[in-house]
C-alpha positions as CSV (number, residue, x, y, z in Angstrom):
1,H,110.3,99.0,97.6
2,C,108.9,97.3,100.9
3,F,110.3,94.1,102.1
4,R,108.3,91.7,100.5
5,L,108.2,87.9,100.7
6,G,107.1,85.1,98.4
7,A,105.4,82.4,99.2
8,K,107.2,79.5,101.9
9,I,109.3,77.5,99.7
10,D,111.0,73.7,100.1
11,W,114.6,73.4,99.2
12,R,116.7,70.8,100.7
13,D,114.4,70.2,103.6
14,R,114.5,73.6,104.8
15,E,112.0,76.9,104.3
16,F,112.5,80.1,102.8
17,R,111.1,82.8,101.5
18,W,112.8,85.3,98.7
19,S,113.1,89.2,99.4
20,E,113.4,91.5,96.4
21,A,117.0,92.8,95.5
22,A,115.7,96.0,96.6
23,A,114.0,95.7,100.1
24,T,113.0,97.1,103.8
25,V,112.0,96.4,106.9
26,R,111.0,97.4,110.3
27,I,113.4,96.0,113.1
28,Q,113.3,96.8,116.8
29,G,115.7,96.4,119.0
30,R,116.7,98.1,122.6
31,P,118.2,101.8,122.2
32,G,122.1,101.5,120.9
33,R,124.3,98.3,119.9
34,N,122.0,95.5,118.6
35,T,122.8,92.6,116.2
36,V,120.9,91.7,113.0
37,R,120.9,87.9,111.9
38,I,119.7,87.3,108.5
39,E,119.9,83.5,107.8
40,C,120.0,82.4,104.5
41,L,120.0,79.3,102.2
42,D,123.0,78.8,100.1
43,V,120.9,79.0,97.1
44,R,123.2,82.0,96.3
45,R,127.3,81.8,97.4
46,P,128.8,83.3,98.2
47,L,126.7,86.0,100.0
48,S,129.5,88.3,99.8
49,R,130.0,88.7,96.2
50,I,126.5,88.9,95.2
51,G,126.3,93.0,95.8
52,L,124.9,93.4,98.9
53,R,124.5,97.1,100.5
54,F,123.1,97.6,104.0
55,F,121.1,100.7,105.2
56,L,119.6,101.6,108.7
57,D,117.4,104.6,108.2
58,D,118.4,106.0,105.1
59,R,122.3,105.5,105.8
60,G,124.8,103.2,104.6
61,I,125.6,101.0,106.8
62,A,130.2,100.2,106.9
63,K,131.9,97.8,105.9
64,D,133.2,96.7,108.9
65,A,129.7,96.5,110.5
66,I,129.3,94.0,108.6
67,A,130.5,89.9,108.7
68,F,129.3,87.2,106.1
69,G,129.3,83.5,107.1
70,D,128.6,80.7,104.2
71,D,124.5,81.2,105.0
72,V,124.7,84.0,107.2
73,I,124.6,88.0,107.5
74,E,125.3,90.0,110.7
75,L,125.1,93.3,111.2
76,N,126.0,95.5,113.5
77,V,123.5,98.4,113.9
78,D,123.0,101.8,116.5
79,L,119.6,101.7,117.3
80,P,118.0,105.1,117.8
81,P,116.2,106.0,121.8
82,S,112.9,104.5,120.4
83,G,114.7,101.1,119.3
84,L,113.0,101.3,116.1
85,G,114.8,101.7,112.6
86,T,114.7,100.3,109.0
87,L,116.7,97.9,107.7
88,A,117.2,98.3,103.9
89,W,119.8,96.5,101.7
90,T,120.5,96.2,97.6
91,C,121.5,93.2,95.9
92,R,121.9,92.1,92.2
93,R,118.8,90.0,91.2
94,F,119.2,86.5,91.3
95,L,117.8,85.1,87.9
96,V,115.8,82.2,87.2
97,F,114.8,80.7,83.8
98,R,111.3,81.9,83.4
99,D,110.7,83.6,86.1
100,R,110.8,87.6,86.3
101,R,110.0,87.9,89.9
102,C,112.9,90.4,91.0
103,L,114.5,87.9,93.4
104,G,117.0,89.2,96.4
105,L,117.9,87.3,98.9
106,P,116.9,83.8,100.1
107,V,115.7,84.5,103.8
108,A,115.4,81.6,106.2
109,R,115.2,83.9,109.3
110,L,116.1,87.2,110.5
111,A,116.4,87.9,113.9
112,M,117.6,90.9,116.3
113,D,120.3,90.2,119.0
114,S,120.1,92.7,121.1
C-alpha cells in the first residue's frame, strides 16, 4: 500500500487526513539520526494501543526508538547516506459505521527534525 490520504476533514476545528491501516511514505532528512514526528488527532486513543508497527526501508523500528504522546508519535530513525528512506506503518483498522475505507491514523502533520 502507499500512503494514501483522504480528503481533508475538519474535526474540532483542526484539519487532518486519514491514512490507510497499512501505509508508506518517502521521507527525506540528513544522513544519520533523525526524528520523525507524526501528529494525530485524538480520534483514536491511546495511540500506543492500536497495534502500531513502524518500519524504515522494510526493517522494523525498535520499540525503544518509538515514543507515544497523547496525540503524537516520535520515531528516531537512522537514514542512509542519501538521506532518503521509506517509512511504513501498520495498525488495526479503525471501524466507522457505514464506512468501508481501511482507516488507519488520523494524520494532522508529519514532520522531520534532523
